[in-house]
C-alpha positions, 0 to 999 in steps of 0.5 A: 026653670033656673033659680036665677031666671029673670022676672018681668022687671029684669031682676033675678028671683034670688038676691045673691050673697055679696061674697058668693062670686068671690068664694066661687072664683077662689076655686079657680083663682090660680089655675095650672098652666100646661108646660111642655119640654124643654122649658126654663122656669124662673120663680121669684117671691118678694116679701111685701107689706101693704104699701109694697103690695100697692106699689107692686100693682102699680109696677105691674100696671106699668109693665102691662102698658109697656108690653101692650098686655091686658092689665090685671084687674084691681081686685085680682090676686092672679094674672097671666101674661103671654109675652110672645117668647116669655110667659109670666104668672103673677100671684099676690098673697098675704105677705108675699108676691110671686113672679114666675117667668118661663120660656122655651128659648135656649131651654134644651140644656139645663141651667145654660142661662143661670140668671135672665135678669143679669143677661138682660132677657128680663127687664123688670124690677118688682117692689119688695124684698126677695125671699125666694129665687128658684129655677126649674129646667123642664127636659124630656127623656132624651137626657139620661137621669145619670147625666142630670144627677151629675149637675147636683150636689150628691150629698143633698140630692133628692130624686123622686118619681111622680105621676105613676112614672110619668115624670122625675124630679131632681133637686138639691135645695142648694143655692147656686152662684147666681142665688137660685135653688135649682130643680130639674123636671124630667118629663117621661110620658106625662101630658103638658098639663100634668107637667105644669101641675108638677112644676107648680107644686115644686115651686109652692113647696120651695116657696112655702118651706122658705116662708115657714123658715122665716120664724127660725131667726125670730126664735133664735133672736128671742131665745136669749131674751126669754132665757134672761126673763126666766132667770129673773122670774126664778130670782123673784120667786125665790126672793118672794119666799123670804120677803118679810117687809111690805116695802120688799113685797111692793118692789117684787110686785113691781118687778113682776109687773115689768116682767109681765109687760115684757112677756106680753110685748115679746109674745105680741112681737112673735105671735104672727110669725110663729102662727104663719110658720105653722100655716106654711109648714102645713101647706108644705106637708099638703103639697108633698102629699099631693106630689105622691112621691115614689122612691126610685133609687138610692137618693132620698125623696123630697119629703124625707129630706124636708122632714129631716131638716124642716121639721126640727126647725119648725119644732124649735119655733113651736118650743119657743112659743110654748115657752113664751106661753108657759112663762106668761102663765108663770108670771101671771100666777106669781103676780097673783100670789104676790098680790094675795100676800100683799092683800093679806098683809094689808088686811093684817095692818088694817086690823091692827090699825082698827084695834089701835083706833078702838083702844084710843076710842076707849081711852078717849071715852075714859078721858071724857068721863073724867073731864065730865066729872071735873066739869061737874065739880067746876060748875058746882064750884062756880054755882056755889060762888054765885050762891055765896054772893046771894047769901051774903046779900040776904044776910046784909038785908037781915033776910036770914035768921040771926043765928044763920051766918052767910057762910053756913047758908052758902054751905047749904047751897052746895048740894043744890049746886052739885045737883044743878051741875049734874043735871046740866051735864046729863042734859048735854050728854043726852043731846049728844047721844040723840045727835049721834043716833041721827047721824047713825054713829054708834 
């Protein structure tokens, strides 16, 4: 019994994952198509952003309607068109779209028709920006290898045997007058499906190696900018060792912060391109491994040619990316050191400020003590004056002894006045201490 057998309510026993079909279909999304000799193959890759990819689907739908061909499904990434004399293979990738046209008409002589668009054989203008244009001439063994070698530049020519001697591949990776790179696939005894697989591998290698090299102009563009930023960082770190004022440190910290922002912006600008370059380079190496090349003569293999030219370019991009990461780390470390120094300087300033405040508080306390002493004397003097009025009145009413003058009586009240003034100030001091304790003021 199948695990997907239906029950009485016509529903499957298990609920499939929503991505199960897409995952399973991915293994069969881009099948190899059989190719027989002779045949002309023209392959184009157009860089497409999201908007251009949508326009590409619209253009493809119009093309299908014009030629009465079944349209590509809305979610399809691959579609195949059989247009009588021509075949079209359409694929859409993350950042580019490919069109591969092929025909057996006038295909006996290699590259006899350099550009089918210029000659009017193909009338179609896809959206996007052209990044790859290559053509493969599939021939049989009736054309000798020596005659085919004469077509290419011997200085960059690669000749390999593949499929256990079933076919040979020739190419020089040079751009011809029509703007194409050219390859010849010489079928010996390999079946059409193997020839189709070989042709697809060659096209993938050419496409992915071109996409991988898109990072090289970016690396060359940012290298002078990165070098200038590294020079600025060196100057800042040198000035940091001799900075003695807070104002200078603040200026250096501002410059470091600006450098850090510029570094992050630069890394954000190049991260995708450098990451994509590594991914495409890995795909190139994978496709080269799948070719299973065999060196058959004096000419280098495709792998040797690309390793000598593609790998250094990719290493240049990797080196620039590593410099960016190292520079960002250096700026961040210098910024942390600068902030630590400024924090320590602020702590020293705060400590000196607290010492000054404590010294002022002590002086204030002494001044308060002096003021309190003066206040006691002033209050006692005021009370003595009041008491003098009292004694004079008592003397005038003969309430004081005859031998005791009013002045003498006033003098006797001075100790009392001092005692009252001291008691009053002590009371005020006690109330102030209680209020401070209630407010938790030490």
